N, C-alpha and C positions, 0 to 999 in steps of 0.2 A: 504494500500500500504506500502511495506517495503522500508526501506532506502537502497540505492545502497551500495554494498560492497566497503570498502576502497580500493584505488588503490593498496596498498601493498598486501592485501589479494588476489586480482585478479592476480597480478604478481606471487605470491607464488603458486597459483593454476596452472597457466600456466607452471611455472618451474617444478612443480611436475609431470605434464602431460608429459612434454618433457623428464624428467628423466626416466619415466616409458617406453616411446617409445624407447629411446636410450638403456635402459637396455635390452629390448626385442631384439633389433637389435644386440647388442653385443653378447648376448646369442646365437642367431641364427648363428652368425659368429664364434662361438667356444670360446668366451671369457666368463670368470666368471665376471659379473659386480658387482661393489660395489659402492654405492652412499655415498657421504659425507666422503671421505677419507682424513683425516688430515695428512699432511706430517710432517717430522721432523722440517721443517722450520716454522710450524704453519699455513701454507696456507692449505686451504681445497679445494680438487678437487671435482667437482660436481658429476662426474661419472668416475670411473677408471675401466679398463678392463684388465684382465690377461688371456692369452691363454696357452695352453699346452707347447708351445715352450718358454714360459717365456716372451713373448712380452707384453709390458705395453702400454696401450692406455689411454689417458686422454681426457675427453670431458667436455668442459666448456659450460654451459647452459646460454643463454641470452634470457630473457623473454620479453624484450622490447628494443627499441633503446636507451632509457635513461639508462637502465641497461648496455648495451654494452658501451656506451660513458663514463660512470662513472667508468668503470673497467680499472684499470691500472696495474693489477696484473697478467694477463694471461701469459705474457712472462716469469714470474718466474717459470712456470710449465715446460717449454720446456726442461730443463736440466734433468728432472726427469722421462721422458717418452720416448718411441720410436716413438710414433705418437701422434699428438694433433689435436683435432677437436673442432670446435664450433658447437653447436646444437641450432637451433632456430625453432620457429613455422613457418608455411607456409606463414603467412602474414608479416614476418620480411623482410625488404629490404636487400636482399642478397648482393648487391653491397657494403654495408658497411663493410663486413667481409674481412679480409686480404687474399690476394691470396696465401700466403705462409703457410696457415693452411688448414686442412680438413674442410669440411662443410657438416653438416647433417641437413635435415629437419625432424622434429618430431612432433608428438602429442601423446596423451595418448595411442593410439592404436598401434603405430608402428613408424618406422623411415626409412629413406633411405639416403644413402651417395650420395650427389650431387657432391662433389669433394673429392677425396681421399687425405689423409694426407701424406706428404712426410715422409719417414723413416729416423730418425736420432737417432741412438742407444744411450741410456743413458750410462754414465760412470759406470763402474763396482761397485764402492762403493755406488753411488746413487741408482743404480738398486737394490743392496742388501738391502739398507735401505727401499726402496719402497716395495719390496717383503715381507720383515719382517713386515712392518707396515700393509700391505694388509692382510697378513695371521693372524696376531694377532687381527686386527680389526674384520675380518670375524669370527674368532673363538669366540671372545667375544660376538658378536651379536648372534651367534648360541646358545650360552649358556644363552643368555638373561641377560648378565651382562652389565655394562657400556661399551659402544662401544669405549671408548678411549683406546689407547694402554696401555698394562699392565706395560710397562717399565718406 
């Protein structure tokens, strides 16, 4: 008999599955998804999406109630995107999520928007910074180089 996986490893697997499902959903909605996007502030967005109109969507993944309750940073993302969602697994208690954000249910196979996120356009200078960071990170990943921005 093997020892059970440590809780952190289980939570990481859940988060990776949610990120995969969210990325598939965003792609189907016309967004180019990018995981683990580090902003100029040093904060890292779990999944960012960019569509042809330049709309920026951020998705914060919560793999457990403890993960959600220990997160005090999600509000720091709001000024850098046009729409913000939380994404959780189906067993997550949805009533914990704030009403003023979007809400996505996801697993490794797909995702669905349960509550759409309100639109609040990012300021032009912040939008430009996110767009440049997104493009440079994506290009670096395509080249197989370090995925940190080149600047």
